[in-house]
N, C-alpha and C positions, 0 to 999 in steps of 0.2 A: 074263559078263560081266566084262572085265579094266579095272583105269584105273592107271599106273602111279604110283608111291608120290610121286615127283619130276615134277610137271607145272607146277612156275612158272617156270621156267627160261627156256625158250623159247615165245613166244606163236605158236599155230596161227590165222593171220589169217580160216583160212577155219571154224572151227571155229564162231565164232557161227552163220554162216549156215547149216550143217549141222543144227545144233539148232533152228534156225526149220523149216527145210526138215521135218526128218523130225517135226516137232511139227505143222505145217501138214498132212500129210498123215494124222494121226491124230484133228486136233484138229475139221477142217472138215466132214469127213463126218458127224462124231459131231453136230457143232451142226447142220448142217443138216438133220439127221432129228428136232431136237426141236421140239415143241409152242412157239407162240409163250407162251403163259401160263408156261413155263420161264426163260424171258430174264426173268421178272419175280421170278424167286427170290432170296432175301436170300444175299448170300457171305459166311460167317462170317469169314475171314480179312479183310475191305475191311470195314467196320464202315459201316453207311449205302447200300454198292455194293449193287444187284442183279447177275447174271448179266449184265443188257444194258448198265450201267453200265461192269464190268469190260472186258467185250469191245469195247466204246466206245473206253476209255482204252489201251487195246493197240491197238486198228489207227489213232488216232491220232497214238500215238507213233511207230508204224511209218511212217506216211506222212510225218510230219517228217521221218523220216530220207531217207526217197526222194526228197521234195521240197525237202530242205535248208531246212527252215524252223526255227531256232531264236532264237526271241527270247530278250530277257532273262531271263527267269522259268521258261523252257522246262522242263518235268518238273517245277516247283514244283507242290506241292495247289493252286494259285489257279489253276495252268496246266492242271493235269488237268481239275480241273472244269471250266473252259469248253471245251475241247475235249470232254466228255459234254454238257453243254449245246447247243454246235453241234449234235449229231446227236443233239437230243430228239423231233426229226420226223423221222427216217429209220425206213426200214422195217428189222428184223431183217435180213433178206437184204443190204439194202444194208451194212450195219456188217459183216456176214460178207465181203463179196464186197471191203471195204477191210482188211478184215483177211488175208485170203487174197492178196491182191496186196502187202501189207507184208511179211508172211512168206515170200513169193517173191521181192522185187527188194531188200530190206534188205541181203542177207547181203554183197553185195558192196563196198557202201558204209560197213556197219559193217567191214568187212574193210579198208577202205582207211585208215582214221580212229587209227590206228595204237595201237589197245586204248583208245579212250577211250568207246568206244561197247560195249563187249563184254558190260559188265554189263546193258544194258538186253535184250540177247539172254537171258541167263541172268532178267532180273526175268519179260518175258513169257512163258519156260517156268513161273515159279512161278505168274505170273496164269493160265497155263493149268490150273494142278493145282488153284488156288482154286476155278476154274469147275467143273474134276470134280468136285471134292469139295461142292461146292452142288449139284450134278446128282444125287449119288448115284451116280457112274460109279467103277469102279474104277479102279486105275493114278494116281491121283492124286499127283504128284512123282515118278514111277515110268515106268518105260516105256521105250522105246527109246530114248529122249532122255537117259536118264541120266547115261550113263559123259559125255557131252558135258557137261552141266549141273554133273557133279562137278568136271570139269577146270576149268570157267571160275570153277565156287564157289572152287575152291583158288587158282587167280591173283586171284582179287578179293579173298580173305583177306591173300595175301602182302604186302601194303601194312603199314605201320608202324602199332603200334595195335591190329594184331588178336593175339589169344592164337595161344599155338601148340599145336594139335593133333593126336595121334595118333589115326587113326579106324581100327579093325579091322572091317571092313564085311561083314556075311553074304553081299553079293551082288557080291563084288568080289574077286578073285584074292590081291590085293597092300595092304597096310596104303594108307591116302591120308594123307599130311601136309599141313596147314591152318594158316593163319595164319602171323605171322610169328617171326623167329629171333632175338630182341635177347638172350634168355638171362636176362632181369630173372626170369621164374619157368619154375618146370617145365614140360614141356608137358602140358598137357590131355590126358586119355584117354575115346574114345569108342568104344561096341562096340556094334553094331544093323547096323541095314538102309540104305542108302544114304538110300531116301524120308525116313526118319525124321531124318536127320540134315539132310537138305534143309530138313525143317520146323524145326528148330533154329535153323539160321543164318537162315532167312526168318522168324523170330516168329510160324508158325503154330503152329495146335492142332495138338497131338500124338495127339489121338482115340485114347489107350489103348495108345500104342505099347509095346512091352517094349524099353529100352534101359539101357546103363550109363555114365553121366558123371563122370569125377573129374576133379578138378582146376579145376573154370570152372563158375563157374553159368550156367543156360541162358540167362539175360537177355544176358549180356557177349558170346554166339556173334551177336546178332541183327546182320546187316548190312545192314538196311531201315531201323532206327530204331522207336522207335513203341511 
């Protein structure tokens, strides 16, 4: 696996769609093979939500992109809860159908949004990791989509206000630079693997992962808040 050190200068508009496609091809068959009771399992990373709730949230968000439905409070916690409630009477299979459609069709629309929706693709991929963790499946926050996710993560953190961080990743050939370049503080340093770096930036449980972090507190890295 390789990821260039400097990935924030030029946006690849097709990258979010590739990430969604790669994750679709891995996640959807896995989910279609699970029993209905597995969809009721709690998701530690999303307190109060089940696997079914996370998937309904993800499928709804992508459907909004596909159908260009963006209300004033779209993607707010209140909007997310309404989306989940609207799907309460759906079968699990119908939720998966909507999710598969969204992961297939949203890419070109995200590409055409000029970067405004790139973070949504990253968030969908992180939620797929949440679901894998809840189901006890291997590869949470990793797998074939990790190289694409790391590029999107570097781009998401390049905005002002994010701590500069140099990551030496076990599973990437070159160092990855994340965060801003204000020069107000020395760059922080991370040593570990890619999935652990994603967990830190997404505010997800670390599950005893081995890593080194210097020059910044883990809570400062969380790009999703909360």
